[in-house]
C-alpha positions, 0 to 999 in steps of 0.5 A: 839372905845371902848366898852362903849364909850360916843359917843356910849351913845350920852353924850359926855360931853363939857367943863370939861377938868381941874382936880378940878371937885367937887366930882370927889374923892367921885364918883371915891371912889364909883366904886372903892370899888364896883370893888375891893371888887368883889375879896373878895366875891364869884366871884372870885371863879366864875372867877377861875371856868370859866377859867378852864372850857374854859382851858379844853375846849380848850384841856388843860386837865390836869392842876392841882389846888393848893388846899391851893391856888386856882391857877392853875399849869402845870401838874408835868413833867414825862418823862415816863407818857402818857397824852392822851387827848381825847377832847369830851369837844369840840364836846359836846360844839360845839354842843349845840352851833350848836343847839342853834345858828340854832335856827333863831329868829321870830318876832311878835309885837303886838300893844295894840289897836286894829283898821287897823293902829295897823297893819301897826304899828306893821309891821314896828317895826317887819320891824327894828327888822328884820333890826337891826339883819340882819344888824349886822350880828347876827349869828356872834354876837350869836355864840360869845354869846352863846360860852361864855355861854356854857363855863361858864353859862354865856354871856352878850349882851351890846345893845347901840347907835351908833351915827356914825354908820349908813347911811349918811344923811344931818343934816336938822339944819347945812346942813352938812352930818352926820352918820344916827346912829343905834344900835349897839350889843356888846359881853361882857365877863362875867369877865367884869361885876359885879353885887350888891351882893344882887342880887338872882337871874337875873341882873334885880333884881341888884341895880348896875352894873359894866361894866370894860373892859382895854382899850388903852389910845389913845381910852379913849382919843378920846372918852372922854374930861377927857381922856387925863387925864388917864394915864396906869396901871398896871396889876392887877386882870383884865380879861387879867390875865386869858388869860396871866395864861393860855398862861403861863401854856401851852405855857410856856409864862410868858410875853404875852402881851410883858411887865411885871407884875408890869410895867405900860403900855398904857391902863387902866382898863375904869369901866362904873357903872350903878345904879337904879333910887331910892332916891338919883338918880331919874334918875338913875346914870351913873358914869364912871372912868379910874385909878381914873379919872372921865370920865363923869361928867355933865356941873354943877360937878353933876352925869350924869342919865342912858344913855337912858330915856326907862332904868328909868322906864323899871324893865325889861329892867334897864340895857343896858345889855342882861343875856344869861344863860345856866342853871340857878342855884338856889339862883344866878344870875350867871348861870352854863355851860355845860363844868363845868359839864363836867370836871370829867367824860373827866379826868377820860376817859383821865387817863383811855385812858392813863393807856392803852396806857402806857400798850400797850407801856409796851407789844411793849418793852418787858423785858428780864430776864435772870440769872446774869451770863450769860454774855448777853449784853443790845446791844446783841438786835439790832432788825435785822432780822439776829440776834443772841444772844449768851449767857453763859449758866448758869446751861442751864438757857436760858434768857425769856421774863417778860410778864407785866401783863394786864389790868383788864376787868373792867379797859378796860371798863371804857372809854365806862362807861366815855362816856355813863356819858358824853352822860348823862350829856350832853344830847347828845346820839347816835342819835345826834352823827348821830348813832343809837342805837343796833337794831334801824332802823325805821327813826321816831323812829331816830327821836323821839330820837334826839327829845328827846335829844332836849327836854335836851336843852330846859331850855336853850332855854327858857333863850334864847328866854327870852332873845332875847325877851328882846333885841328886846324891848330894841332895838325898844326902842333905836330907838322911842327915837333916830329917829328925829321926821320927820325922815323916814328910808329905811330899807333893809332886806333880804326876800324870794324874795330877798333883799327888801326896806322898809320905816320907820318913828317914827311917825309910830313905835307907843307907847305902843307895846308887843314883842313875839319872836319864835325860828324858828325850834323849832316844836313839831315834828323833822324837818324828820317827817315834811317833810315827812307828807307835802310830803304827802300832797303834793301827795295829791294834798293838797297843790294845782296842784302838777304841778304847779311851785308856789305849787313846790316852797312853799312845798319846802319852807315849807320843808327848803330846801336850795337854792330854790331861784336859782331853782326859780329864775325868779319868785323870780326876777318877785316878787321882781320887783313887791314889788319894784314897790310898794315901788317906787309908795309910795315914788314917785319914778316914770319914765316918761311913756308919754313925755310932748306934745303939746295941738295944741294952743299956748299963747300969745307969740306964743309958743306952750302950752304944756301938762305936762309929765305923770309919773307912771310905763310901764308894760314890755311884757317879764315880769311874768304878773301873777306874778305881779297881785298876788304881786298887788292883795296880797297888796291891801287887806293889811294896807298899801293899805288903807293908800295911797292917791287917786293919788297913787291907781289910779297908781297901779291900772293902772299898774295891768290893764297893766299886765292883758291885755297882759294876755288877748288874742286880738279877731280873727279878723273878717271873711271875706267871699270868694265870686268871684263876676263878674258883669256878674254872676246873684246871688241868695238869697240862694247863697248869704246866704251861702257865707256870712255864714249866712245859707239858707233861709227858704222856705215859708209854703204851701198856704194849710197850713196857717200862721205859729204860731207866735211862728214858725215865723223864723227870715228870714220871715216876717209877711204880714198884715192882710188885713182888712174886707169890710166896711158894 
């Protein structure tokens, strides 16, 4: 499917296949006029610079530019000229992209209302964001996006709704099995984007945006009803020409794609025109043309509105494009790439290294200075160990070596000078490269130097975080727009305990929300200092018992220690099992724990009346009952618990009680007295009491001492009643 296929926008137009569409020439001319003006504007200069940046980073660093035409030419052919390339730009590019890609987004959604339900709504939105970005293999997509940004200063994400993506479900209206639909991320090169000429700082400020991309005719015919009317174009000035020019320069390939410059090919450039809402277009405008054909007229021949409803009134994201800038430039919507500033020192270092190599070659091939009449041939030197050189002595002057002049010291010091210049421009000093400055030995000092290097890319981090926040907002709005009212999605995300399943419905997404995004590894201190402080707190017992496996796991997670899931695999499996039990109760996916049993009575037909089976989830003896109880306890403190029905709550409580019973040891059996009694044995009370463990009887007090006090009456004594006085 094409990058801008109308299927992805849910606007596939039916019933317009004829050649005579009202106002077709008008709108085609409108789009073409804006598109063709870009080469007459400053955008052509940007394209030339971006092309040069990419070529330099790829190692083609000896290109020449024609000052009058701006055309890039291959290096001049000089057999004796050394052209050494030490590609420092590649290392800088890789390091900066690596620093940016390690910053994983951490989403936080805030709902404007302050109640218990808002927490559940916020949680559902966060789950959708995690699901969307994990499902799209965001790491690979971010890698391409950030690579374009560091190369050219600009990278674009196009986020649209793909009706052919997602799980297969049954259509409630037709009964057919159809895709559920889902969001899709597309990395768009900056060569494909054209903004209105009055744009000053951001793409959001542009009155209109054109996304142009070359597509095969077969794809255009498949995605657009009027695509069969589109014919192939001759090669002119699209982004493919930049790649072909580069290949022609470095590989002597004048015909990279297999056709000549003016030959018609089986491709066409699709131009998607987006216009903000205005008086002429109250709902904005979305016009798609290709080689003189209007591809998306409405049934009445009018201009289609913007593809998504939320774009019409959203000033922060009026287009489905998110712009990532490397280094912002004052007064321009186009950023500047790190590679652009490294071209000069890179070329200087290559030149100096080449001069040093040439001088070394001269020392290795020293010329021989001989008198003119010495009768010495060039073949006399054959580099053999038994070489004998014979010559005619002329005035007693033997042949001598012509010693070349060595390079001065300031030339030999230039490579180090260019290295320092590149470190200063890129912000990547010794600590970033795995080395340390002379005299620095402390680990904390090295970490501080690394922090200083990371601080240099903070402007890029700000642009990155802002772009991610807008992307998350656009994604949530797409789900709100295209999810059916009664639809419930089971989203799968990769959590700490493995694959987790959650159910999200459109009704629980809310309307007014605010998105915050943080970058996972951004911290005031470095990772090394943080780990050192956490280890000290762990040894002091501030996290709990250091020997407790759960405490160890939490500490390892805080240390960002890899593969802790394998180290605590058993606990992780029980935690995942407990969470799945909660989801199963919520989705009524239960087991038959008690089968149907007869009541003991029959009905009128003589058939036994059966008690219905009991459904639930049974606790098993081999499970980690403490882990299950911990998960259930935490869940009952959260907002989802309050939404549950009494039947669901009773089922989870019963499951928790079953786990608790496994942890409660059974009471010890009663002690049976070991007494051997025979019929002929006379047993005294003392023996019987000692045998039963009740002790021995307390002897009665002497008569001379009288009766004991009330508090001194033993358990085995009995109070005799006091005789009444005689009647007088």
